[in-house]
C-alpha positions as CSV (number, residue, x, y, z in Angstrom):
1,M,0.0,0.0,0.0
2,F,1.1,3.5,-0.7
3,A,2.4,5.5,2.3
4,D,2.9,9.2,2.3
5,S,3.6,9.8,6.0
6,A,5.4,8.1,8.7
7,K,6.6,8.7,12.3
8,V,10.1,7.5,13.1
9,F,12.7,7.8,15.9
10,I,16.2,9.0,14.9
11,K,19.3,9.2,17.1
12,S,22.8,10.1,16.3
13,G,25.8,8.3,17.8
14,K,27.5,9.3,21.1
15,G,31.1,10.5,20.9
16,G,33.6,8.0,22.3
17,D,35.0,8.8,25.8
18,G,38.5,10.2,26.2
19,H,40.9,7.7,27.6
20,V,42.9,7.9,30.9
21,S,46.3,6.3,30.8
22,F,49.9,7.1,31.5
23,R,53.1,6.4,29.6
24,R,54.7,3.3,30.9
25,E,58.0,2.4,29.2
26,L,61.3,0.9,30.2
27,Y,63.6,3.7,31.7
28,V,60.5,6.1,31.8
29,P,59.0,5.2,35.2
30,N,57.1,8.5,35.5
31,G,55.8,9.0,32.0
32,G,53.1,11.7,31.5
33,P,49.4,11.2,30.6
34,D,48.9,9.7,27.1
35,G,45.2,9.0,27.0
36,G,43.8,9.5,23.5
37,D,40.6,11.2,22.3
38,G,37.4,9.4,21.6
39,G,36.0,9.1,18.1
40,R,33.0,11.1,16.7
41,G,29.6,9.5,16.8
42,G,27.7,8.8,13.6
43,D,25.5,11.4,12.0
44,I,21.9,10.8,10.9
45,I,21.7,11.9,7.2
46,F,18.7,12.0,5.0
47,E,19.3,11.5,1.2
48,V,17.0,11.6,-1.8
49,D,16.7,8.4,-3.8
50,S,15.2,9.0,-7.2
51,G,14.1,5.3,-7.3
52,L,11.7,5.8,-4.4
53,N,8.2,7.3,-4.6
54,T,6.6,6.2,-1.3
55,L,7.5,6.1,2.4
56,T,6.4,2.4,2.6
57,D,9.7,1.3,4.0
58,F,9.2,3.3,7.1
59,R,6.2,1.2,8.0
60,H,8.5,-1.7,8.8
61,V,11.5,0.2,10.4
62,R,10.6,2.8,12.9
63,K,13.9,3.4,14.6
64,Y,17.2,4.6,13.1
65,I,20.1,4.8,15.5
66,A,23.7,5.6,14.4
67,R,26.7,3.9,16.0
68,D,28.7,5.5,18.8
69,G,32.3,6.6,18.3
70,E,35.1,4.4,19.7
71,E,36.7,5.2,23.0
72,G,40.2,6.8,23.0
73,K,43.2,4.5,23.6
74,K,46.5,4.6,25.3
75,R,49.6,6.0,23.7
76,R,47.7,9.0,22.4
77,C,45.7,6.8,20.0
78,H,42.4,8.3,18.7
79,G,39.3,6.2,18.8
80,A,37.7,5.5,15.4
81,D,34.9,7.7,14.2
82,A,31.6,5.9,13.7
83,D,30.0,5.5,10.3
84,D,27.2,7.9,9.4
85,L,23.7,6.4,9.0
86,V,22.2,7.4,5.7
87,I,18.4,7.2,5.4
88,K,17.0,7.2,1.8
89,V,13.7,9.0,1.1
90,P,11.8,10.0,-2.1
91,E,12.1,13.6,-3.4
92,G,9.5,15.8,-1.9
93,T,9.8,14.4,1.6
94,V,9.4,17.0,4.3
95,I,11.0,16.2,7.7
96,K,9.2,17.7,10.7
97,D,9.6,17.6,14.5
98,F,6.9,15.4,15.7
99,E,6.1,17.4,18.9
100,S,5.9,20.9,17.3
101,G,5.1,20.0,13.7
102,K,7.8,22.5,12.6
103,V,9.9,21.8,9.5
104,I,13.4,20.5,10.0
105,A,14.2,20.0,6.3
106,D,12.5,19.7,2.9
107,M,14.2,17.2,0.7
108,S,13.3,19.0,-2.6
109,G,14.9,21.0,-5.3
110,D,18.7,21.2,-4.8
111,N,18.5,19.7,-1.3
112,K,19.4,16.1,-2.1
113,R,21.3,15.3,1.1
114,E,21.2,16.9,4.6
115,V,22.6,16.1,8.0
116,I,19.6,16.1,10.3
117,L,21.3,15.0,13.6
118,K,25.1,15.4,14.1
119,G,26.9,12.8,16.0
120,G,28.5,13.7,19.4
121,K,32.0,14.9,19.5
122,G,34.6,12.6,20.9
123,G,35.9,13.4,24.4
124,L,39.4,14.6,25.0
125,G,41.9,12.1,26.6
126,N,43.7,13.0,29.8
127,M,46.8,14.0,27.8
128,H,45.1,17.3,27.2
129,F,44.6,18.2,30.9
130,A,48.1,18.1,32.3
131,T,49.1,21.5,33.9
132,S,51.9,22.8,36.0
133,T,49.7,22.2,39.1
134,M,48.1,18.9,37.9
135,Q,50.7,16.8,36.1
136,V,48.9,13.5,36.7
137,P,45.3,14.1,35.6
138,K,43.2,11.0,36.3
139,Y,40.2,12.1,34.4
140,A,39.3,12.5,30.7
141,Q,36.4,14.1,29.0
142,P,33.3,12.0,28.3
143,G,32.1,11.9,24.7
144,Q,29.3,14.2,23.8
145,A,25.9,12.6,23.8
146,G,24.1,12.0,20.5
147,A,20.9,13.8,19.8
148,E,17.6,12.0,19.5
149,L,14.2,13.0,18.0
150,W,10.9,11.7,16.9
151,V,10.2,13.1,13.5
152,T,7.3,13.0,11.0
153,L,8.0,12.3,7.4
154,E,5.5,13.7,4.9
155,L,5.7,13.1,1.2
156,K,4.3,16.1,-0.8
157,V,4.4,15.5,-4.5
158,I,6.3,18.0,-6.7
159,A,4.1,18.9,-9.7
160,D,3.1,22.1,-11.6
161,V,-0.5,21.1,-11.9
162,G,-2.8,19.1,-9.6
163,L,-5.9,17.3,-10.6
164,V,-8.5,17.6,-7.8
165,G,-12.0,16.2,-7.6
166,F,-14.3,13.7,-5.9
167,P,-13.6,10.0,-6.4
168,N,-14.5,8.4,-9.7
169,V,-14.8,11.6,-11.8
170,G,-12.1,10.5,-14.3
171,K,-8.8,12.1,-12.9
172,S,-6.8,8.9,-13.5
173,T,-8.2,8.5,-17.0
174,L,-7.4,12.1,-17.9
175,L,-3.8,11.7,-16.5
176,S,-3.2,8.5,-18.5
177,R,-4.4,10.3,-21.7
178,V,-2.3,13.4,-21.4
179,S,0.9,12.0,-20.0
180,N,3.2,9.0,-19.8
181,A,1.7,8.0,-16.4
182,R,-0.1,4.7,-16.3
183,P,-2.3,4.6,-13.2
184,Q,-4.6,1.7,-12.6
185,I,-8.1,2.6,-13.7
186,A,-11.4,0.9,-13.0
187,N,-15.0,2.0,-12.4
188,Y,-15.0,1.5,-8.7
189,H,-16.7,3.5,-6.0
190,F,-13.5,4.2,-4.2
191,T,-10.6,6.4,-4.8
192,T,-7.0,6.0,-6.0
193,L,-4.9,5.6,-2.9
194,N,-1.7,7.2,-4.2
195,P,-0.9,10.2,-6.3
196,H,0.5,9.6,-9.8
197,L,2.8,12.0,-11.6
198,G,3.0,12.4,-15.4
199,V,4.8,14.7,-17.8
200,V,2.7,16.5,-20.3
201,D,4.4,17.2,-23.6
202,L,2.7,20.0,-25.6
203,D,3.8,21.1,-29.1
204,G,5.5,24.5,-29.0
205,T,5.9,24.4,-25.1
206,D,8.3,23.1,-22.6
207,G,5.5,21.0,-21.0
208,F,4.7,20.6,-17.4
209,V,4.3,18.0,-14.6
210,I,0.8,17.0,-13.6
211,A,-0.3,15.0,-10.6
212,D,-3.5,13.0,-10.0
213,I,-4.3,14.0,-6.4
214,P,-6.3,11.1,-4.8
215,G,-10.0,11.9,-4.6
216,L,-11.2,14.2,-1.8
217,I,-14.3,13.9,0.3
218,E,-16.2,16.4,2.4
219,G,-14.6,16.7,5.8
220,A,-11.1,16.0,4.4
221,S,-9.7,19.2,6.0
222,E,-10.7,17.8,9.4
223,G,-8.9,14.5,8.6
224,V,-12.0,12.5,7.6
225,G,-11.0,9.5,5.6
226,L,-7.5,10.1,4.3
227,G,-8.1,13.8,4.0
228,H,-4.8,15.3,5.3
229,A,-2.9,12.6,3.4
230,F,-4.5,13.8,0.2
231,L,-4.5,17.5,0.8
232,R,-0.8,17.8,1.6
233,H,0.0,16.8,-2.0
234,I,-1.7,20.0,-3.3
235,E,0.6,22.3,-1.4
236,R,3.3,22.4,-4.1
237,C,1.0,22.6,-7.1
238,K,0.9,26.0,-9.0
239,V,-2.4,25.5,-10.9
240,L,-5.4,23.3,-10.0
241,I,-7.7,21.5,-12.4
242,H,-11.1,20.6,-11.0
243,V,-12.3,17.5,-12.7
244,V,-16.0,17.0,-12.3
245,D,-18.5,14.5,-13.6
246,A,-20.5,16.9,-15.8
247,A,-22.8,14.1,-17.0
248,S,-23.8,13.3,-13.4
249,V,-23.2,9.6,-14.1
250,E,-22.8,9.1,-10.4
251,G,-25.8,11.2,-9.6
252,R,-23.6,14.1,-8.2
253,D,-24.2,17.8,-8.9
254,P,-21.0,19.2,-10.5
255,V,-21.5,22.7,-9.2
256,E,-21.9,21.5,-5.6
257,D,-18.9,19.2,-6.0
258,I,-16.6,22.1,-7.0
259,R,-18.0,24.3,-4.1
260,A,-17.4,21.4,-1.7
261,I,-13.8,20.8,-2.9
262,N,-12.9,24.5,-2.7
263,K,-14.4,24.6,0.8
264,E,-12.1,21.8,1.9
265,L,-9.1,23.5,0.3
266,E,-9.9,26.7,2.1
267,K,-10.2,25.0,5.5
268,Y,-6.9,23.3,5.0
269,D,-5.0,26.3,3.8
270,P,-6.7,29.5,2.5
271,E,-3.7,30.2,0.3
272,L,-4.7,27.3,-1.9
273,L,-7.7,29.2,-3.2
274,K,-5.5,32.0,-4.5
275,R,-3.9,29.7,-7.0
276,P,-5.3,29.7,-10.6
277,Q,-8.0,27.1,-11.2
278,V,-9.8,25.7,-14.3
279,I,-12.7,23.3,-14.5
280,A,-12.5,20.1,-16.6
281,A,-16.1,19.2,-17.2
282,N,-15.5,15.5,-17.9
283,K,-17.6,12.6,-19.3
284,M,-19.2,14.7,-22.0
285,D,-19.2,11.6,-24.2
286,A,-22.1,10.4,-21.9
287,V,-24.3,13.4,-22.8
288,A,-23.3,13.8,-26.5
289,G,-26.9,14.7,-27.5
290,I,-27.1,17.7,-25.1
291,D,-26.7,21.2,-26.5
292,E,-23.9,22.9,-24.4
293,N,-25.5,26.3,-25.1
294,D,-28.8,25.3,-23.5
295,E,-29.1,27.2,-20.2
296,E,-30.2,24.0,-18.5
297,S,-27.1,22.0,-19.7
298,P,-24.4,21.1,-17.2
299,I,-21.8,23.1,-19.1
300,A,-24.0,26.3,-19.1
301,R,-24.6,25.9,-15.4
302,L,-20.9,25.5,-14.7
303,K,-20.0,28.5,-16.8
304,N,-22.7,30.7,-15.4
305,E,-21.6,29.8,-11.9
306,F,-17.8,30.0,-12.1
307,E,-16.7,32.0,-15.1
308,P,-17.8,35.3,-13.4
309,E,-15.2,34.3,-10.7
310,G,-12.5,34.0,-13.3
311,I,-12.5,30.2,-13.4
312,S,-12.8,28.9,-17.0
313,V,-14.8,25.8,-17.9
314,Y,-13.6,23.3,-20.5
315,P,-15.9,20.5,-21.6
316,I,-13.9,17.3,-22.2
317,S,-14.0,13.6,-22.6
318,A,-11.0,11.9,-21.0
319,V,-12.1,8.6,-22.7
320,S,-12.3,10.0,-26.3
321,G,-9.8,12.9,-25.9
322,K,-12.3,15.5,-27.1
323,G,-11.5,19.0,-25.7
324,V,-8.4,17.8,-23.8
325,K,-5.8,19.6,-25.9
326,E,-7.7,22.9,-25.4
327,L,-7.7,22.3,-21.7
328,L,-4.0,21.6,-21.6
329,Y,-3.0,24.7,-23.6
330,A,-5.2,26.9,-21.3
331,V,-3.4,25.4,-18.2
332,Y,-0.1,26.1,-19.8
333,E,-1.0,29.7,-20.3
334,L,-2.0,29.9,-16.6
335,L,1.4,28.5,-15.6
336,K,3.1,31.3,-17.5
337,T,1.5,33.7,-15.1
338,V,2.9,32.1,-11.9
339,D,6.3,31.5,-10.5
340,R,7.1,27.9,-11.4
341,T,10.0,27.6,-9.1
342,P,9.3,24.5,-7.0
343,T,7.9,25.3,-3.6
344,V,10.4,24.4,-0.9
345,F,9.3,24.6,2.7
346,E,11.7,26.6,4.9
347,K,13.4,25.3,8.0
348,E,11.6,26.2,11.2
349,F,13.2,23.9,13.8
350,D,16.7,23.9,15.1
351,I,18.3,20.8,16.7
352,R,19.7,21.4,20.2
353,Y,22.9,19.6,21.1
354,E,24.5,19.0,24.5
355,S,27.1,21.6,25.3
356,D,30.7,20.4,24.9
357,K,31.9,23.0,27.4
358,N,31.5,20.7,30.4
359,L,35.0,19.5,30.9
360,P,35.6,16.7,33.4
361,Y,36.6,17.0,37.1
362,E,37.8,14.5,39.7
363,V,36.7,14.2,43.4
364,T,39.1,12.4,45.7
365,R,39.7,12.2,49.5
366,D,42.9,13.3,51.3
367,D,44.4,11.3,54.2
368,D,42.8,13.8,56.6
369,G,39.3,13.2,55.1
370,A,39.1,16.4,53.2
371,F,37.4,16.3,49.7
372,V,39.7,17.4,46.9
373,V,38.1,18.6,43.7
374,E,40.3,19.2,40.6
375,G,39.6,19.8,36.9
376,P,40.5,22.2,34.1
377,R,37.4,24.3,34.3
378,I,37.7,24.7,38.0
379,E,41.3,25.7,37.8
380,K,40.5,28.3,35.1
381,M,37.5,29.6,37.0
382,L,39.4,30.1,40.2
383,G,42.0,32.0,38.3
384,Y,39.7,34.8,37.2
385,T,37.2,34.9,40.1
386,N,37.6,37.2,43.1
387,L,36.4,35.1,46.0
388,D,36.8,37.9,48.5
389,S,33.9,39.8,47.0
390,E,30.3,38.8,47.7
391,K,29.5,38.9,44.0
392,G,32.5,36.7,43.1
393,F,31.8,34.2,45.9
394,T,28.1,33.9,44.8
395,F,29.3,33.3,41.2
396,F,31.6,30.5,42.6
397,Q,28.7,28.9,44.5
398,N,26.5,29.0,41.4
399,F,29.3,27.4,39.4
400,L,29.6,24.5,41.8
401,K,25.9,24.0,41.7
402,E,25.3,24.2,37.9
403,S,28.3,22.1,37.1
404,G,27.0,19.3,39.3
405,I,29.9,19.3,41.7
406,L,27.8,19.9,44.8
407,D,25.5,17.0,43.8
408,D,28.5,14.8,43.3
409,L,30.0,15.7,46.7
410,E,26.7,14.9,48.4
411,K,26.5,11.5,46.7
412,R,30.0,10.9,48.1
413,G,28.7,11.5,51.6
414,I,30.0,15.0,52.4
415,Q,28.6,16.4,55.7
416,E,28.3,20.0,57.0
417,G,31.6,21.2,58.3
418,D,33.7,18.9,56.1
419,T,36.6,20.5,54.3
420,V,36.8,20.9,50.5
421,R,40.1,21.7,48.8
422,M,40.5,23.2,45.3
423,Y,44.0,24.1,44.1
424,G,45.4,25.3,47.4
425,L,42.1,26.9,48.6
426,E,40.1,25.4,51.4
427,F,36.4,25.8,52.1
428,D,34.0,24.5,54.8
429,Y,30.9,22.8,53.4
430,Y,27.6,24.1,54.5
431,K,24.4,23.2,52.7
432,S,22.3,26.3,51.7
433,N,18.6,26.4,52.5
């Protein structure tokens, strides 16, 4: 079955952790730190595959998780970067954040390949953290976490012209006559379940792409039936052709049908009604004996109703081909009045990544029971903070809280009145209210 939307989980790979090790060689008993960096986690990349035209594959696979980067190694060896995970989608796929519905990327036009989630950076090994005051760092930076997200994939066909109308009015038959498309056609009382695209070649023109949008029903804009699934395919079309059963073979009123379809289009997106429209009054072969100039004829009724609104009516027979060429040339003239640059939905959603500024620290206990906290950010912060001022000491306290150091000390059993040492400075621990 055709699928034009899917909900999937994507997650980029975590960066590999930095390594803690020390040089150990013959005649070098006190070698320095030589822990290597972790490798980068795999990216999640979406790529257009011209051989795909549905999202059916995503019905079977719902989760896409890239591999993590390899941990750093001793002797300053870098962990291997993880392979990226490439997800193939058909052209016209719009990737949205599931929670907000905002567009992350539109895989259309020139956008054939896009990194959606970046893999986490690898952590730095302990060889980076040796200083004059800390020559034997026993800590390394953990790898940056990968990003994860539930996304919605929506396939919106890319066509210049969209055929709209109720089921069984002859859209598929018309498409098969005017283009190279070969949709399955039968006189059933249900609709085509997937849009078909065809290229229309007209003498003296550069042609255009036309899409048979699956039949709409009343209530489609509220999601009745497959309403939203069908309506999303109209969003890129520049000109709309209303195909109606002018012969009322199904007992439907063609004027009421067009009003109903336009009402659903307006509810879904009012901008759709601003696009040029024409009416293809189909199945005229079934009423061959009726004078089109008769005021009671279906063609006269359609013209009297819609031509004052600037919507032209073209009587056709998709079966015999009568009137079809005139319809197509009229549509081509309308296309010349609009910008035919493919509609590409702009990005609305930015991915947030874990900050890579949280460098590691180490908590140990001295022989006298004092807690010793050391780490590169702590050493740097103490170098530029005036702890003698109230403002500076408040900044220092907030730093300890926001960096998670206070929580870590409490987990390790620190009690009120215990001593904390940081790079030659001593503090008594008291829990704030």
